[in-house]
GUVEX-777007 format. One record per residue: x negated, y, z of N, C-alpha, C, O, CB in turn; residue in three letters. Coordinates in pm, 1 decimal. Glycine has a CB too. Layout:
<nodes>
+----------+----------+----------+----------+----------+----------+----------+----------+----------+----------+----------+----------+----------+----------+----------+------+
!      n.u !      n.v !      n.w !     ca.u !     ca.v !     ca.w !      c.u !      c.v !      c.w !      o.u !      o.v !      o.w !     cb.u !     cb.v !     cb.w ! resn !
+----------+----------+----------+----------+----------+----------+----------+----------+----------+----------+----------+----------+----------+----------+----------+------+
!        X !        Y !        Z !        X !        Y !        Z !        X !        Y !        Z !        X !        Y !        Z !        X !        Y !        Z !  ALA !
...
+----------+----------+----------+----------+----------+----------+----------+----------+----------+----------+----------+----------+----------+----------+----------+------+
</nodes>
This chain:
<nodes>
+----------+----------+----------+----------+----------+----------+----------+----------+----------+----------+----------+----------+----------+----------+----------+------+
!      n.u !      n.v !      n.w !     ca.u !     ca.v !     ca.w !      c.u !      c.v !      c.w !      o.u !      o.v !      o.w !     cb.u !     cb.v !     cb.w ! resn !
+----------+----------+----------+----------+----------+----------+----------+----------+----------+----------+----------+----------+----------+----------+----------+------+
!    -79.3 !   -124.1 !    -12.2 !      0.2 !     17.7 !    -18.9 !    -87.4 !    114.8 !     -3.2 !   -180.0 !    109.7 !     77.7 !    109.3 !     42.0 !     86.2 !  UNK !
!    -62.5 !    216.1 !    -84.8 !   -156.2 !    334.7 !    -84.7 !   -110.2 !    402.7 !      3.6 !      6.1 !    385.6 !     40.2 !   -173.4 !    413.5 !   -201.3 !  UNK !
!   -197.8 !    504.9 !     64.1 !   -178.1 !    598.6 !    167.3 !    -63.4 !    694.4 !    161.4 !      0.8 !    734.0 !    258.7 !   -289.8 !    669.8 !    177.5 !  UNK !
!    -44.7 !    727.3 !     36.1 !     79.4 !    853.2 !     56.3 !    193.3 !    769.5 !     44.2 !    301.1 !    825.1 !     65.0 !     89.3 !    992.2 !    -69.7 !  UNK !
!    195.2 !    617.2 !      7.8 !    331.0 !    554.8 !     24.5 !    350.9 !    495.7 !    163.5 !    462.7 !    455.9 !    196.3 !    352.7 !    443.2 !    -80.7 !  UNK !
!    247.6 !    488.5 !    246.2 !    268.7 !    468.8 !    376.7 !    325.1 !    587.6 !    453.3 !    419.4 !    573.8 !    531.2 !    151.0 !    427.0 !    430.5 !  UNK !
!    256.3 !    723.7 !    426.2 !    321.2 !    832.4 !    501.4 !    469.8 !    830.1 !    430.5 !    556.5 !    812.9 !    516.1 !    233.9 !    987.4 !    487.5 !  UNK !
!    513.5 !    840.5 !    319.9 !    630.0 !    863.5 !    311.3 !    709.6 !    775.4 !    353.0 !    825.7 !    810.2 !    374.2 !    654.4 !    891.8 !    213.4 !  UNK !
!    669.9 !    636.8 !    376.4 !    762.4 !    501.3 !    436.4 !    798.4 !    573.7 !    578.8 !    913.9 !    586.2 !    619.3 !    657.8 !    320.9 !    460.9 !  UNK !
!    711.1 !    608.1 !    631.3 !    702.8 !    623.3 !    782.9 !    812.7 !    782.4 !    820.8 !    889.4 !    817.7 !    910.4 !    501.6 !    644.7 !    831.0 !  UNK !
!    762.3 !    836.3 !    697.9 !    866.0 !    995.6 !    741.3 !   1009.6 !    945.4 !    688.0 !   1098.9 !   1020.1 !    728.0 !    810.6 !   1181.8 !    631.3 !  UNK !
!   1056.5 !    836.4 !    606.7 !   1174.0 !    790.1 !    581.5 !   1218.9 !    724.2 !    705.0 !   1336.6 !    745.6 !    733.9 !   1173.6 !    708.2 !    467.4 !  UNK !
!   1151.3 !    648.4 !    784.6 !   1195.9 !    587.4 !    881.2 !   1212.3 !    677.3 !    979.8 !   1317.4 !    669.2 !   1043.4 !   1126.8 !    487.8 !    912.0 !  UNK !
!   1111.2 !    786.6 !   1017.6 !   1156.8 !    875.0 !   1115.9 !   1256.3 !    925.8 !   1105.9 !   1334.3 !    934.4 !   1200.7 !   1094.6 !    957.5 !   1139.3 !  UNK !
!   1282.8 !    978.0 !    975.8 !   1441.7 !   1033.4 !    973.8 !   1558.9 !    956.7 !    982.8 !   1669.3 !   1006.7 !   1004.4 !   1470.7 !   1096.6 !    859.0 !  UNK !
!   1534.2 !    813.1 !    963.8 !   1666.0 !    731.4 !    982.0 !   1656.7 !    712.6 !   1135.0 !   1762.8 !    713.6 !   1197.5 !   1674.9 !    576.5 !    890.7 !  UNK !
!   1545.4 !    696.3 !   1199.1 !   1561.0 !    689.6 !   1367.8 !   1624.1 !    792.5 !   1437.1 !   1699.2 !    779.8 !   1533.8 !   1431.8 !    685.9 !   1438.0 !  UNK !
!   1576.3 !    933.2 !   1361.8 !   1640.1 !   1045.7 !   1409.2 !   1787.4 !   1096.3 !   1386.5 !   1847.7 !   1187.4 !   1443.2 !   1567.7 !   1131.5 !   1370.6 !  UNK !
!   1823.0 !   1020.6 !   1298.8 !   1954.7 !   1010.7 !   1249.2 !   2034.3 !    921.9 !   1377.3 !   2132.0 !    961.0 !   1441.1 !   1953.4 !    931.9 !   1088.2 !  UNK !
!   1976.0 !    818.6 !   1389.8 !   2062.4 !    720.9 !   1495.2 !   2062.4 !    792.4 !   1619.8 !   2160.6 !    782.3 !   1693.3 !   1996.6 !    564.0 !   1523.6 !  UNK !
!   1957.4 !    868.5 !   1654.6 !   1944.4 !    942.7 !   1766.3 !   2052.2 !   1041.5 !   1788.8 !   2087.2 !   1066.3 !   1904.2 !   1824.1 !   1003.4 !   1763.5 !  UNK !
!   2118.2 !   1110.8 !   1668.6 !   2227.2 !   1185.4 !   1669.5 !   2349.8 !   1160.8 !   1686.2 !   2431.8 !   1233.5 !   1742.4 !   2230.2 !   1231.2 !   1592.1 !  UNK !
!   2376.8 !   1000.3 !   1611.7 !   2518.0 !    949.5 !   1605.7 !   2525.2 !    861.8 !   1709.5 !   2636.2 !    846.5 !   1760.5 !   2560.5 !    882.4 !   1476.2 !  UNK !
!   2423.1 !    794.1 !   1757.1 !   2496.9 !    708.2 !   1895.0 !   2551.3 !    768.2 !   2015.1 !   2530.0 !    884.5 !   2049.4 !   2401.1 !    619.0 !   1961.5 !  UNK !
!   2621.5 !    685.4 !   2076.7 !   2731.6 !    740.8 !   2174.9 !   2642.7 !    697.2 !   2308.2 !   2679.7 !    747.7 !   2414.1 !   2910.1 !    659.5 !   2159.5 !  UNK !
!   2532.9 !    611.1 !   2311.8 !   2477.6 !    563.2 !   2390.0 !   2339.8 !    642.8 !   2446.3 !   2231.3 !    626.1 !   2390.6 !   2468.7 !    448.3 !   2340.0 !  UNK !
!   2355.6 !    726.9 !   2557.1 !   2264.2 !    787.8 !   2595.4 !   2094.6 !    766.3 !   2597.3 !   2001.8 !    840.8 !   2565.9 !   2309.5 !    797.3 !   2687.8 !  UNK !
!   2101.3 !    620.8 !   2652.2 !   1975.6 !    533.7 !   2656.8 !   1896.1 !    528.5 !   2503.2 !   1778.3 !    553.2 !   2477.3 !   2025.3 !    372.4 !   2705.9 !  UNK !
!   1997.4 !    490.5 !   2421.6 !   1958.6 !    460.7 !   2299.9 !   1936.1 !    586.3 !   2221.8 !   1856.4 !    583.1 !   2128.0 !   2051.4 !    374.1 !   2240.6 !  UNK !
!   1988.4 !    677.9 !   2247.0 !   1949.1 !    857.1 !   2200.7 !   1805.5 !    869.4 !   2241.9 !   1718.0 !    888.2 !   2157.4 !   2050.8 !   1000.4 !   2299.2 !  UNK !
!   1780.1 !    859.5 !   2364.8 !   1637.2 !    900.9 !   2424.7 !   1547.2 !    802.6 !   2361.5 !   1439.9 !    848.3 !   2322.4 !   1623.7 !    893.6 !   2596.3 !  UNK !
!   1571.9 !    662.0 !   2341.6 !   1475.3 !    585.7 !   2279.6 !   1450.2 !    633.3 !   2123.3 !   1336.5 !    646.1 !   2077.8 !   1520.7 !    437.7 !   2290.9 !  UNK !
!   1548.0 !    653.4 !   2060.7 !   1499.2 !    704.1 !   1942.4 !   1438.8 !    838.9 !   1924.7 !   1357.1 !    864.5 !   1836.3 !   1591.9 !    696.7 !   1864.2 !  UNK !
!   1483.5 !    925.6 !   2014.3 !   1406.0 !   1045.3 !   2014.1 !   1241.3 !   1037.6 !   2054.8 !   1148.2 !   1111.8 !   2023.7 !   1479.3 !   1136.0 !   2110.3 !  UNK !
!   1246.5 !    918.1 !   2136.1 !   1097.7 !    921.3 !   2162.9 !   1029.8 !    829.0 !   2040.4 !    910.0 !    851.5 !   2023.6 !   1061.9 !    856.3 !   2325.6 !  UNK !
!   1081.9 !    741.2 !   1963.8 !   1030.6 !    654.4 !   1864.0 !   1007.4 !    787.4 !   1744.9 !    898.1 !    794.2 !   1688.6 !   1151.7 !    511.1 !   1820.1 !  UNK !
!   1097.3 !    871.7 !   1718.1 !   1065.6 !    963.8 !   1626.5 !    917.2 !   1016.0 !   1657.7 !    814.8 !    997.1 !   1591.9 !   1172.4 !   1072.8 !   1627.7 !  UNK !
!    935.3 !   1087.1 !   1776.9 !    765.2 !   1140.1 !   1827.6 !    624.5 !   1069.6 !   1813.8 !    511.1 !   1108.2 !   1785.3 !    761.1 !   1153.0 !   1977.3 !  UNK !
!    687.3 !    939.7 !   1849.3 !    558.8 !    839.5 !   1832.6 !    546.4 !    820.8 !   1640.3 !    437.2 !    793.7 !   1590.3 !    603.0 !    649.9 !   1933.8 !  UNK !
!    613.3 !    830.9 !   1593.8 !    612.7 !    811.7 !   1438.6 !    548.1 !    948.8 !   1366.1 !    464.9 !    954.0 !   1275.5 !    779.4 !    784.7 !   1381.9 !  UNK !
!    598.5 !   1030.4 !   1419.5 !    579.0 !   1176.5 !   1350.1 !    424.1 !   1196.7 !   1423.4 !    430.0 !   1273.5 !   1519.4 !    722.3 !   1319.6 !   1400.7 !  UNK !
!    321.3 !   1155.4 !   1402.6 !    187.4 !   1217.7 !   1459.8 !     91.2 !   1172.4 !   1362.4 !    119.2 !   1092.1 !   1273.5 !    143.0 !   1169.4 !   1615.1 !  UNK !
!    -28.3 !   1227.0 !   1380.4 !   -143.8 !   1206.1 !   1274.0 !   -150.2 !   1244.0 !   1150.5 !   -160.7 !   1366.1 !   1139.1 !   -167.3 !   1094.6 !   1254.1 !  UNK !
!   -148.1 !   1192.8 !   1065.8 !   -125.4 !   1229.3 !    918.1 !      0.9 !   1225.9 !    889.1 !     25.2 !   1316.2 !    809.1 !   -189.8 !   1147.1 !    822.5 !  UNK !
!     85.6 !   1170.3 !    913.4 !    246.8 !   1167.7 !    895.8 !    295.6 !   1307.6 !    944.2 !    377.4 !   1368.2 !    875.2 !    325.5 !   1040.1 !    991.7 !  UNK !
!    255.0 !   1353.4 !   1044.0 !    285.4 !   1471.1 !   1125.3 !    218.6 !   1592.0 !   1009.2 !    302.5 !   1675.7 !    975.7 !    201.8 !   1461.4 !   1301.4 !  UNK !
!    137.0 !   1601.8 !    972.3 !     56.4 !   1698.0 !    875.7 !    128.0 !   1748.6 !    776.5 !     81.7 !   1842.8 !    712.1 !    -55.2 !   1638.4 !    810.5 !  UNK !
!    249.7 !   1696.7 !    747.6 !    333.7 !   1726.5 !    608.7 !    467.9 !   1750.5 !    661.8 !    565.3 !   1742.3 !    587.0 !    337.5 !   1595.9 !    489.5 !  UNK !
!    482.0 !   1785.3 !    810.8 !    620.3 !   1810.8 !    843.2 !    639.6 !   1957.6 !    896.8 !    558.1 !   2017.6 !    966.9 !    668.6 !   1706.4 !    948.0 !  UNK !
!    755.4 !   2003.6 !    854.5 !    778.4 !   2136.1 !    889.7 !    836.5 !   2127.8 !   1055.2 !    927.2 !   2057.2 !   1099.5 !    889.6 !   2205.6 !    774.2 !  UNK !
!    745.4 !   2230.9 !   1129.8 !    798.6 !   2193.7 !   1283.1 !    948.1 !   2252.9 !   1312.9 !    986.1 !   2360.0 !   1265.5 !    688.6 !   2264.9 !   1405.0 !  UNK !
!   1018.3 !   2180.0 !   1386.9 !   1151.1 !   2189.8 !   1426.9 !   1239.3 !   2124.5 !   1311.0 !   1361.0 !   2142.9 !   1311.0 !   1187.5 !   2340.9 !   1456.8 !  UNK !
!   1176.7 !   2047.7 !   1211.4 !   1294.5 !   1967.4 !   1146.0 !   1304.7 !   1838.8 !   1175.8 !   1207.9 !   1765.4 !   1155.4 !   1293.0 !   1967.1 !   1009.3 !  UNK !
!   1422.8 !   1789.2 !   1228.7 !   1423.7 !   1661.7 !   1301.2 !   1477.3 !   1552.4 !   1185.9 !   1424.5 !   1441.4 !   1179.2 !   1526.9 !   1671.7 !   1443.8 !  UNK !
!   1570.8 !   1586.2 !   1108.4 !   1649.8 !   1503.1 !    996.1 !   1648.0 !   1574.2 !    892.1 !   1687.1 !   1690.9 !    891.0 !   1792.6 !   1466.6 !   1020.4 !  UNK !
!   1592.5 !   1499.7 !    770.6 !   1566.4 !   1539.4 !    641.3 !   1685.5 !   1492.1 !    560.8 !   1740.5 !   1395.3 !    613.5 !   1432.8 !   1485.6 !    591.0 !  UNK !
!   1739.2 !   1532.2 !    450.8 !   1879.3 !   1494.2 !    410.2 !   1848.0 !   1369.4 !    348.3 !   1740.8 !   1332.4 !    300.3 !   1960.0 !   1598.1 !    311.6 !  UNK !
!   1964.8 !   1306.0 !    357.2 !   1978.2 !   1147.5 !    322.2 !   1897.4 !   1123.1 !    183.1 !   1830.0 !   1020.7 !    172.3 !   2153.0 !   1098.1 !    300.9 !  UNK !
!   1904.2 !   1217.5 !     76.7 !   1834.6 !   1213.3 !    -26.5 !   1696.7 !   1230.7 !    -60.7 !   1632.5 !   1212.2 !   -164.1 !   1880.8 !   1270.5 !    -77.0 !  UNK !
!   1666.3 !   1275.1 !     64.7 !   1485.5 !   1292.9 !     59.3 !   1401.5 !   1186.0 !     63.7 !   1393.6 !   1106.8 !    157.7 !   1425.4 !   1368.2 !    175.2 !  UNK !
!   1339.0 !   1183.2 !    -37.0 !   1256.3 !   1097.5 !    -80.3 !   1107.1 !   1104.4 !    -19.4 !   1028.1 !   1010.0 !    -15.9 !   1261.3 !   1112.1 !   -215.7 !  UNK !
!   1087.1 !   1220.8 !     22.6 !    964.3 !   1251.6 !     75.4 !    841.9 !   1333.4 !    -15.8 !    737.3 !   1392.8 !     10.3 !    919.2 !   1121.9 !    118.0 !  UNK !
!    919.6 !   1299.3 !   -135.7 !    829.1 !   1342.4 !   -252.2 !    864.1 !   1498.9 !   -294.6 !    954.6 !   1562.3 !   -240.3 !    854.4 !   1236.1 !   -386.7 !  UNK !
!    785.1 !   1548.3 !   -392.3 !    827.8 !   1698.6 !   -424.7 !    954.3 !   1742.5 !   -446.9 !   1036.7 !   1658.2 !   -482.3 !    772.5 !   1741.9 !   -531.0 !  UNK !
!    989.9 !   1860.0 !   -433.7 !   1130.8 !   1893.5 !   -470.7 !   1154.3 !   1966.0 !   -627.1 !   1267.5 !   1996.4 !   -664.6 !   1183.2 !   1996.7 !   -352.1 !  UNK !
+----------+----------+----------+----------+----------+----------+----------+----------+----------+----------+----------+----------+----------+----------+----------+------+
</nodes>
């Protein structure tokens, strides 16, 4: 897997987990999902993320707009 593909995949996973944290009615699951997003969005993955952006649109593939 190419490094760019890895970063894009992790960003998509973080977006999905972030969406789970928003829609779940279980406070423990929401907290766990938010913690998972924090762990996923670090190092090289975090380098391309706009601060404060928790969830990208469902059609965002991480590529150029």
